[in-house]
C-alpha positions in Angstrom: 111.8 80.7 84.7 109.0 83.1 84.0 108.5 86.3 86.1 105.4 84.9 87.8 107.4 82.0 89.2 110.0 84.5 90.5 107.9 87.4 91.9 105.1 86.9 94.4 102.6 88.8 92.2 99.6 88.1 94.4 101.2 90.0 97.3 103.1 92.5 95.1 101.1 93.2 91.9 103.9 95.3 90.3 102.1 95.7 87.0 99.2 97.5 88.7 99.6 101.3 88.5 97.8 101.9 91.8 100.2 99.5 93.6 103.2 101.2 92.0 101.8 104.6 93.0 101.4 103.5 96.6 104.9 102.2 96.6 106.2 105.4 95.2 104.4 107.4 97.9 105.9 105.2 100.6 109.4 105.6 99.1 109.0 109.4 98.9 107.7 109.8 102.4 110.1 107.4 104.3 113.1 107.0 102.0 112.7 103.3 102.0 110.4 100.7 100.5 110.4 97.2 102.0 108.6 94.5 100.1 108.7 91.2 102.2 108.3 87.9 100.5 108.8 89.5 97.1 110.5 86.4 95.7 108.7 83.1 95.4 110.1 80.4 97.7 111.3 78.1 94.9 113.0 81.0 93.1 114.6 82.2 96.3 116.0 78.6 96.8 117.5 78.7 93.3 119.1 82.1 93.9 120.4 80.9 97.3 121.9 77.8 95.7 123.6 79.8 92.9 125.0 82.4 95.4 126.3 79.6 97.7 127.9 77.8 94.8 129.7 80.9 93.5 130.8 82.2 96.8 134.3 80.8 96.2 134.6 83.1 93.1 133.9 86.2 95.1 136.5 89.0 95.2 136.9 90.0 98.9 138.4 93.3 99.9 138.4 95.9 102.7 138.6 99.6 102.2 138.8 102.6 104.5 136.7 105.6 103.3 134.9 108.7 104.5 131.1 108.6 105.0 130.9 111.0 102.0 133.0 108.6 99.8 135.2 111.5 98.9 139.1 111.9 99.0 140.8 113.4 101.9 140.0 117.1 102.2 143.1 119.1 103.2 140.8 122.0 104.4 139.8 119.9 107.4 141.6 118.0 110.1 141.9 114.2 109.9 139.3 113.8 112.7 136.8 116.1 110.9 133.6 114.3 109.7 134.6 115.0 106.1 137.8 113.0 106.7 137.1 110.5 109.4 137.6 106.9 108.1 135.3 104.0 108.4 135.8 100.5 107.1 133.8 98.5 104.5 134.7 94.8 103.9 132.8 92.3 101.8 133.1 89.8 98.9 131.4 90.3 95.6 130.7 88.4 92.4 129.8 90.4 89.3 127.3 90.5 86.6 129.3 88.3 84.2 129.4 85.6 86.8 125.6 85.4 87.3 124.2 82.6 85.2 122.3 83.4 81.9 119.3 81.4 83.3 119.5 82.7 86.8 116.3 84.0 88.4 118.3 87.1 89.3 118.9 87.8 85.6 115.3 87.1 84.6 114.2 89.5 87.3 116.6 92.2 86.3 115.8 92.0 82.6 112.0 91.7 83.0 110.3 94.8 81.5 107.5 94.6 84.1 110.0 94.7 87.0 112.0 97.5 85.4 108.9 99.5 84.7 107.8 99.1 88.3 111.1 100.3 89.6 111.1 103.3 87.2 107.6 104.2 88.3 108.4 103.8 92.0 111.5 105.9 91.8 110.2 108.5 89.4 112.6 107.7 86.5 111.5 108.0 82.9 113.4 104.8 82.0 116.1 102.5 83.4 119.0 101.0 81.7 121.7 98.4 82.6 125.3 99.3 83.1 127.3 99.4 79.9 130.3 97.6 81.5 130.1 93.8 82.0 130.4 93.8 85.8 128.1 96.3 87.5 124.4 95.5 86.7 123.9 92.5 89.0 126.2 91.9 92.0 126.0 89.4 94.8 127.6 90.6 98.1 128.9 88.3 100.8 129.7 89.4 104.4 131.4 86.8 106.6 131.9 87.1 110.4 133.3 90.5 111.2 132.7 92.0 107.8 130.6 95.1 107.5 129.5 98.0 105.3 130.7 101.3 107.0 128.6 104.4 107.4 128.2 106.3 104.1 126.0 108.2 101.8 125.3 106.8 98.3 126.3 108.7 95.1 123.2 107.3 93.3 119.7 108.4 94.0 118.4 105.0 94.9 119.5 101.4 95.4 117.7 98.0 95.0 118.7 95.1 97.1 117.4 91.5 97.7 118.3 89.7 100.8 119.3 86.1 100.0 120.7 84.8 103.3 120.4 86.3 106.8 123.2 85.7 109.3 122.3 84.5 112.8 123.5 87.8 114.5 124.7 91.2 113.5 124.5 92.6 110.0 121.8 95.1 110.9 120.9 97.7 108.3 121.0 101.0 110.1 120.2 104.4 108.7 119.1 108.0 109.4 116.9 109.6 106.8 117.7 113.0 105.3 120.8 113.6 107.4 122.2 115.9 104.6 121.0 117.7 101.5 123.6 116.9 98.8 121.8 118.9 96.0 121.9 122.0 98.2 125.5 121.3 99.2 124.5 120.9 102.9 126.7 118.2 104.3 125.6 118.5 107.9 129.0 117.7 109.4 127.7 118.2 113.0 124.9 115.6 112.5 127.4 113.1 111.0 129.8 113.7 113.9 127.0 113.1 116.4 126.2 109.8 114.7 129.9 108.7 114.5 130.4 109.6 118.2 127.3 107.6 119.3 125.3 110.6 120.4 122.3 109.7 118.2 120.8 106.3 117.5 119.9 105.3 113.9 116.8 103.5 112.8 117.1 99.8 112.1 115.6 98.1 109.1 114.7 94.4 109.7 114.2 92.0 106.8 114.2 88.4 106.0 115.4 86.5 102.9 113.3 87.2 99.9 112.7 90.8 100.9 113.2 93.4 98.2 114.2 96.9 99.4 114.4 100.2 97.5 116.3 102.7 99.4 117.2 106.4 98.8 120.7 106.6 100.2 121.9 109.8 98.7 120.9 111.9 101.7 120.3 109.1 104.2 123.4 107.9 105.9 123.4 104.1 106.3 125.6 101.1 107.2 125.4 97.3 107.7 126.9 96.5 111.1 129.5 93.7 111.4 128.3 90.1 110.9 128.5 88.5 114.4 127.9 84.9 113.3 129.5 82.2 111.2 126.6 82.4 108.7 127.4 84.6 105.7 125.1 87.4 104.8 124.2 87.2 101.1 122.6 90.1 99.3 121.9 90.8 95.6 122.2 94.4 94.3 120.3 95.2 91.2 121.7 98.4 89.6 120.2 100.5 86.8 121.0 103.9 85.3 118.6 106.6 84.2 120.7 107.0 81.0 121.9 104.4 78.5 125.6 103.7 78.0 126.8 104.5 81.5 129.6 102.4 82.9 131.1 102.3 86.3 134.5 104.0 86.2 137.6 101.8 85.8 139.0 102.9 89.1 135.7 102.0 90.9 135.7 98.6 89.1 139.2 97.9 90.2 138.4 99.0 93.8 135.2 97.0 94.2 135.7 94.0 91.8 139.5 93.7 91.4 139.2 93.7 87.6 137.9 95.6 84.7 136.3 92.9 82.7 
């Protein structure tokens, strides 16, 4: 597969600097960039077939965690926003299980795509993870499974929706709910969200949509899948520096293995 058979370049001319600049402006202003029909239909069908075939290999787990993804803080009560627990449950296959000829791998490795992501996110360069598991992941959410409210540790995330369930699995978020760099955690705002006093924005998307999302200061979740159709999502992860690996503890938590 060549990149022009994977990306819908007529709608998303990612090599064009003006297009990349427009995408960067949207991401900076709104915290999210949604590119519908980013993947060509035939390539999306191949990615879907690969994801479906490998679903049986996925490592499924459920974890309780705080929205800040931090350990229990003894300075606060258990019901304080810093310590309140939410649940994330999903299945995952890792980079080493994605085929060498997969359209996902061709997309991930393509210099034109990587340069576009770097330009859009304001990075000088992007590099794959040094460990063998973390660069490309495919996530699966069956009925009842969800991604609990949280802030990301990374500055941005790249996702590609592969299969959309018939109900539920809504991507919900509130932009700029905290300022991590300034150390402002906005516990009151988080409490209002967890208590249902404020309503988040909802991002709608269809299979083949590529999303770049700044989740470090935007709290977000994927609501429980309310259907028997599994939600399938590819996550493409890069680093601003070469040689970075996901920690062993994180790999064991998310993948159930180190290599």
